[in-house]
GUMI-679244 format. One record per residue (C-alpha): residue number from 1; x, y, z. Coordinates in Angstrom, 2 decimals, always signed. Last residue first. Layout:
<recs>
rec resi = NUM c1 = X c2 = Y c3 = Z
...
</recs>
This chain:
<recs>
rec resi = 151 c1 = +5.27 c2 = +1.06 c3 = -11.74
rec resi = 150 c1 = +8.62 c2 = +2.26 c3 = -13.10
rec resi = 149 c1 = +8.62 c2 = +5.37 c3 = -10.86
rec resi = 148 c1 = +8.71 c2 = +3.13 c3 = -7.80
rec resi = 147 c1 = +12.00 c2 = +1.63 c3 = -9.00
rec resi = 146 c1 = +13.42 c2 = +5.13 c3 = -9.49
rec resi = 145 c1 = +12.41 c2 = +5.91 c3 = -5.90
rec resi = 144 c1 = +14.35 c2 = +2.95 c3 = -4.54
rec resi = 143 c1 = +17.36 c2 = +4.03 c3 = -6.60
rec resi = 142 c1 = +17.10 c2 = +7.56 c3 = -5.17
rec resi = 141 c1 = +17.06 c2 = +6.20 c3 = -1.63
rec resi = 140 c1 = +20.18 c2 = +4.12 c3 = -2.32
rec resi = 139 c1 = +21.88 c2 = +7.18 c3 = -3.90
rec resi = 138 c1 = +21.13 c2 = +9.33 c3 = -0.87
rec resi = 137 c1 = +22.60 c2 = +6.67 c3 = +1.41
rec resi = 136 c1 = +25.78 c2 = +6.48 c3 = -0.69
rec resi = 135 c1 = +26.17 c2 = +10.27 c3 = -0.89
rec resi = 134 c1 = +25.88 c2 = +10.74 c3 = +2.88
rec resi = 133 c1 = +22.56 c2 = +11.40 c3 = +4.57
rec resi = 132 c1 = +23.66 c2 = +10.77 c3 = +8.17
rec resi = 131 c1 = +24.01 c2 = +14.48 c3 = +9.03
rec resi = 130 c1 = +20.83 c2 = +15.54 c3 = +7.24
rec resi = 129 c1 = +18.92 c2 = +12.77 c3 = +9.00
rec resi = 128 c1 = +20.09 c2 = +14.09 c3 = +12.36
rec resi = 127 c1 = +18.82 c2 = +17.56 c3 = +11.38
rec resi = 126 c1 = +15.44 c2 = +16.02 c3 = +10.59
rec resi = 125 c1 = +15.32 c2 = +14.48 c3 = +14.06
rec resi = 124 c1 = +16.21 c2 = +17.86 c3 = +15.57
rec resi = 123 c1 = +13.29 c2 = +19.46 c3 = +13.71
rec resi = 122 c1 = +10.99 c2 = +16.75 c3 = +15.08
rec resi = 121 c1 = +12.27 c2 = +17.27 c3 = +18.62
rec resi = 120 c1 = +11.78 c2 = +21.04 c3 = +18.33
rec resi = 119 c1 = +8.15 c2 = +20.48 c3 = +17.33
rec resi = 118 c1 = +7.68 c2 = +18.09 c3 = +20.23
rec resi = 117 c1 = +9.32 c2 = +20.57 c3 = +22.64
rec resi = 116 c1 = +7.05 c2 = +23.40 c3 = +21.48
rec resi = 115 c1 = +3.99 c2 = +21.31 c3 = +22.43
rec resi = 114 c1 = +1.65 c2 = +21.04 c3 = +19.48
rec resi = 113 c1 = -1.08 c2 = +23.60 c3 = +19.07
rec resi = 112 c1 = -4.55 c2 = +22.80 c3 = +20.31
rec resi = 111 c1 = -7.00 c2 = +23.57 c3 = +17.60
rec resi = 110 c1 = -9.78 c2 = +26.13 c3 = +17.44
rec resi = 109 c1 = -11.31 c2 = +25.65 c3 = +14.06
rec resi = 108 c1 = -11.01 c2 = +28.29 c3 = +11.37
rec resi = 107 c1 = -11.89 c2 = +25.74 c3 = +8.67
rec resi = 106 c1 = -9.06 c2 = +26.50 c3 = +6.26
rec resi = 105 c1 = -6.15 c2 = +27.55 c3 = +8.48
rec resi = 104 c1 = -7.01 c2 = +25.97 c3 = +11.82
rec resi = 103 c1 = -8.41 c2 = +22.67 c3 = +10.52
rec resi = 102 c1 = -5.74 c2 = +22.42 c3 = +7.81
rec resi = 101 c1 = -2.95 c2 = +23.12 c3 = +10.31
rec resi = 100 c1 = -4.36 c2 = +20.59 c3 = +12.77
rec resi = 99 c1 = -4.54 c2 = +18.02 c3 = +9.98
rec resi = 98 c1 = -0.93 c2 = +18.66 c3 = +8.99
rec resi = 97 c1 = +0.26 c2 = +18.39 c3 = +12.59
rec resi = 96 c1 = -1.53 c2 = +15.05 c3 = +12.96
rec resi = 95 c1 = +0.06 c2 = +13.70 c3 = +9.77
rec resi = 94 c1 = +3.47 c2 = +15.03 c3 = +10.83
rec resi = 93 c1 = +3.25 c2 = +13.32 c3 = +14.23
rec resi = 92 c1 = +2.14 c2 = +10.07 c3 = +12.61
rec resi = 91 c1 = +5.26 c2 = +10.11 c3 = +10.42
rec resi = 90 c1 = +7.41 c2 = +10.92 c3 = +13.46
rec resi = 89 c1 = +6.06 c2 = +7.98 c3 = +15.47
rec resi = 88 c1 = +6.32 c2 = +5.70 c3 = +12.41
rec resi = 87 c1 = +10.11 c2 = +6.08 c3 = +12.48
rec resi = 86 c1 = +11.71 c2 = +7.94 c3 = +9.59
rec resi = 85 c1 = +13.63 c2 = +5.79 c3 = +7.10
rec resi = 84 c1 = +13.75 c2 = +8.02 c3 = +4.02
rec resi = 83 c1 = +11.40 c2 = +5.67 c3 = +2.17
rec resi = 82 c1 = +8.85 c2 = +6.06 c3 = +4.94
rec resi = 81 c1 = +9.23 c2 = +9.86 c3 = +5.13
rec resi = 80 c1 = +8.12 c2 = +9.90 c3 = +1.49
rec resi = 79 c1 = +4.50 c2 = +9.61 c3 = +2.67
rec resi = 78 c1 = +4.88 c2 = +12.94 c3 = +4.47
rec resi = 77 c1 = +6.12 c2 = +14.61 c3 = +1.30
rec resi = 76 c1 = +3.33 c2 = +12.93 c3 = -0.67
rec resi = 75 c1 = +0.74 c2 = +14.34 c3 = +1.74
rec resi = 74 c1 = +2.33 c2 = +17.78 c3 = +1.39
rec resi = 73 c1 = +2.10 c2 = +17.77 c3 = -2.40
rec resi = 72 c1 = +4.33 c2 = +19.89 c3 = -4.63
rec resi = 71 c1 = +7.40 c2 = +17.85 c3 = -3.78
rec resi = 70 c1 = +10.98 c2 = +17.92 c3 = -5.01
rec resi = 69 c1 = +13.12 c2 = +14.97 c3 = -3.98
rec resi = 68 c1 = +16.81 c2 = +15.49 c3 = -4.68
rec resi = 67 c1 = +17.97 c2 = +13.66 c3 = -1.56
rec resi = 66 c1 = +19.06 c2 = +16.89 c3 = +0.13
rec resi = 65 c1 = +15.77 c2 = +18.35 c3 = -1.07
rec resi = 64 c1 = +13.81 c2 = +15.70 c3 = +0.87
rec resi = 63 c1 = +15.79 c2 = +16.33 c3 = +4.05
rec resi = 62 c1 = +15.19 c2 = +20.09 c3 = +3.85
rec resi = 61 c1 = +11.55 c2 = +19.37 c3 = +3.07
rec resi = 60 c1 = +11.27 c2 = +17.64 c3 = +6.44
rec resi = 59 c1 = +12.66 c2 = +20.71 c3 = +8.23
rec resi = 58 c1 = +10.34 c2 = +22.94 c3 = +6.18
rec resi = 57 c1 = +7.40 c2 = +20.74 c3 = +7.14
rec resi = 56 c1 = +8.29 c2 = +20.89 c3 = +10.83
rec resi = 55 c1 = +8.40 c2 = +24.69 c3 = +10.89
rec resi = 54 c1 = +5.37 c2 = +24.76 c3 = +8.65
rec resi = 53 c1 = +3.40 c2 = +22.65 c3 = +11.12
rec resi = 52 c1 = +4.42 c2 = +24.74 c3 = +14.11
rec resi = 51 c1 = +3.57 c2 = +27.90 c3 = +12.18
rec resi = 50 c1 = +0.01 c2 = +26.70 c3 = +11.60
rec resi = 49 c1 = -0.44 c2 = +25.47 c3 = +15.17
rec resi = 48 c1 = +0.95 c2 = +28.74 c3 = +16.59
rec resi = 47 c1 = -1.22 c2 = +30.66 c3 = +14.15
rec resi = 46 c1 = -4.32 c2 = +29.07 c3 = +15.70
rec resi = 45 c1 = -3.69 c2 = +30.52 c3 = +19.14
rec resi = 44 c1 = -0.50 c2 = +31.57 c3 = +20.83
rec resi = 43 c1 = +2.76 c2 = +33.24 c3 = +19.80
rec resi = 42 c1 = +6.43 c2 = +33.46 c3 = +20.80
rec resi = 41 c1 = +7.43 c2 = +29.83 c3 = +20.15
rec resi = 40 c1 = +6.08 c2 = +30.10 c3 = +16.62
rec resi = 39 c1 = +8.55 c2 = +32.86 c3 = +15.74
rec resi = 38 c1 = +11.54 c2 = +30.79 c3 = +16.88
rec resi = 37 c1 = +10.12 c2 = +27.73 c3 = +15.12
rec resi = 36 c1 = +9.73 c2 = +29.70 c3 = +11.89
rec resi = 35 c1 = +13.37 c2 = +30.75 c3 = +12.10
rec resi = 34 c1 = +14.53 c2 = +27.18 c3 = +12.69
rec resi = 33 c1 = +12.46 c2 = +25.79 c3 = +9.83
rec resi = 32 c1 = +13.65 c2 = +28.59 c3 = +7.51
rec resi = 31 c1 = +17.27 c2 = +27.69 c3 = +8.33
rec resi = 30 c1 = +16.43 c2 = +24.08 c3 = +7.53
rec resi = 29 c1 = +14.92 c2 = +25.14 c3 = +4.21
rec resi = 28 c1 = +18.00 c2 = +27.20 c3 = +3.36
rec resi = 27 c1 = +20.33 c2 = +24.28 c3 = +4.16
rec resi = 26 c1 = +18.39 c2 = +22.04 c3 = +1.79
rec resi = 25 c1 = +18.55 c2 = +24.74 c3 = -0.88
rec resi = 24 c1 = +22.35 c2 = +24.80 c3 = -0.57
rec resi = 23 c1 = +22.62 c2 = +21.01 c3 = -0.68
rec resi = 22 c1 = +20.50 c2 = +20.62 c3 = -3.80
rec resi = 21 c1 = +20.14 c2 = +16.97 c3 = -4.82
rec resi = 20 c1 = +19.61 c2 = +16.62 c3 = -8.59
rec resi = 19 c1 = +15.98 c2 = +16.05 c3 = -9.40
rec resi = 18 c1 = +13.37 c2 = +13.43 c3 = -8.61
rec resi = 17 c1 = +9.79 c2 = +14.48 c3 = -8.88
rec resi = 16 c1 = +6.74 c2 = +14.81 c3 = -6.73
rec resi = 15 c1 = +3.10 c2 = +15.92 c3 = -7.05
rec resi = 14 c1 = +2.84 c2 = +17.99 c3 = -10.24
rec resi = 13 c1 = +5.47 c2 = +15.73 c3 = -11.77
rec resi = 12 c1 = +3.05 c2 = +12.81 c3 = -11.57
rec resi = 11 c1 = +4.42 c2 = +9.30 c3 = -11.24
rec resi = 10 c1 = +6.26 c2 = +10.06 c3 = -8.02
rec resi = 9 c1 = +3.18 c2 = +10.53 c3 = -5.88
rec resi = 8 c1 = +1.24 c2 = +7.57 c3 = -7.28
rec resi = 7 c1 = +4.34 c2 = +5.40 c3 = -6.80
rec resi = 6 c1 = +4.54 c2 = +6.65 c3 = -3.24
rec resi = 5 c1 = +0.88 c2 = +5.71 c3 = -2.71
rec resi = 4 c1 = +1.34 c2 = +2.28 c3 = -4.25
rec resi = 3 c1 = +4.58 c2 = +1.69 c3 = -2.33
rec resi = 2 c1 = +2.76 c2 = +2.46 c3 = +0.92
rec resi = 1 c1 = +0.00 c2 = +0.00 c3 = +0.00
</recs>
């Protein structure tokens, strides 16, 4: 099932595509994640939930970009966490954060924002991935993706 969804994501360039890894852009997204987290930590209400999500999403996107994965679809980005090797706990966290962001941003619901420490933990996890993502690991991930694109 996961491969089916990832295949669906990668077989439409409007959702995800494989490009050359971009180290500089990856660093920029992580910097954006840190800056958004700093701003998020100072506010309350629905914008805290929205900024918390984007802080985490930018950290995740930093990892994707380092592998050369470009995504136009947030659900596909979260689904790609599986192929990157994230633990299910972090994948579930991102799904919940995304839903809270949607509820707050599009439906104006009052949502409980995520604990700052949980957001910081997710960003730290992404930073760990950036450290361990050497050329060989990136190439293995890219080969797995190329196989999915053949489906």
